[in-house]
C-alpha angles and dihedrals in degrees: 000000000000123000122238093261092049091050091052092048093046088052093048095253128134115247110244133163092244091052092046091049094048091047091053090047095051089046090062086070139236134094103283133200116226092247091056090050091047092049091049093046091053092058087056100041134046090243140336128174124231089243089056089053090051090049092050092047090051092049092047092046093049089049094050096246094111136027126219120210128182114190113199114277094011133095120258115284130199133211139181092227102095139154099028101092095234121162137224140234114210123200109230087206108052104005094242111160127209132185122247119193120237114286093232104017101241132082120290094023092186125051116200122223090253131019099197088223094301119138103230122221105156140026122201122201129176117199116202130204143103124303117228094260091051091048090052091049090050091048090048091049091049093051 
């Protein structure tokens, strides 16, 4: 497995402390908001601005090292799992997000009725529902 520095170099990016910190944070897992990433980065670096974190996330996303997702009504989130065309389930109650593997297994895993001349390379699907914790709360509230 490549180190953060090797990954950055392999994708044509300069190795910087903020980029390494953000890669490490994303590698810890989850679907993280920019403010959460910035807060975690500040514990690892002397100082880093929120704008610098946005810049790092933009560079990592363009290079295919991070994926940006923006569920309706929610701020953008970022994750390390990029390039495999997986989908997401979002809880309507608490906003928790979970990964769902591609429905067919190859990109794009869904084919629309018409492509309008586009060459398709990815499909993005968001499933919505209630996570187990919110289902339990709803059942308790109803009782």
